[in-house]
N, C-alpha and C positions, 0 to 999 in steps of 0.2 A: 503492500499500501502506500504509495506517495503522502509525506506527512507536509511537503510545501511545493507551489505552483511556481515557476518564475515570473517574475512580472509579466513578462512577452505572452508567455501562457494564458495569464489571467487576462490582459488585456483583449488578444484573442478570443478569448470567451466571452466578455463582455461587447464585442464589436459584431457578435453571434446571437446576441440577446441571451446569452449563457446557454447557447448552444442548440443542439450538437454540434461540434468541432470537428472535424478528419484532421488527423496529424500526420503527416508521412515519414518516417521515418527507414533508418536502410535495415532495423530489421523486420520492420510490417507496417502497418497503419494501426493506428489508435482512434477512439473514438470519446473525445471529452464533453461532460455538460455540467452544468451546475444542478445541485441537489433540488432547487426547485424547478428545472425545465423537467427533468426525469419521473418526480413527483409527477408531473401534470403530463407529461407523456404517457406514464403506466400508471395511470390513474390512480396512486398509490398516496393515502393521507397519513394513517397511521404509522408508526415504528416499526410497527410488529407487522404492518402491511410490507413497508422496505424491506424491510428483514426477508423475511418471505418471498419479497419479488427479487432480490437478489442472488437466493439461495437457487429460485427456479433457473435464474440465467445462468447461474454456474452450472448446477445439474444439467439443463439441455448442451451445455458448452461441453460437457464431459462425455453426455452421450453421442453429441456429432463427433468427436473427438475417438470415441473409440467404436465407430462405426454403425453405431445404432439408432440410426436415425434413416428415414427416406427422405423420396421429393415429394412435395405438395400435389405434384400432378398424380403420383402414384396412391396419393392416401384420397384425394376426389376419383380418379377414378374405381377404386375398392367402395367406397361409399357408394356411386352410383349404382356398381352392381349389387350391391349388396340392398339396396332400396329401389332396384329396379329402375332406375330414371335414363333415357335415353341419353347416350354421348357424343 
């Protein structure tokens, strides 16, 4: 966890009205946003909801890294077959 942001990063986030801000680094891309923007985007009110939201994102990321996910298109196709919706 980052304990301090550089003044340049703080200014860039502020210029984006709290983010989200995409940051390109040599080791990859990152997205940064203010807590207020995150709460608004994710519909998170209480601290408990915030904690649950972050845990869910971490679990989803881990599942993706482990290959335990599938494409949204595959899911929609299966859902259509299950409920006999013409594709």
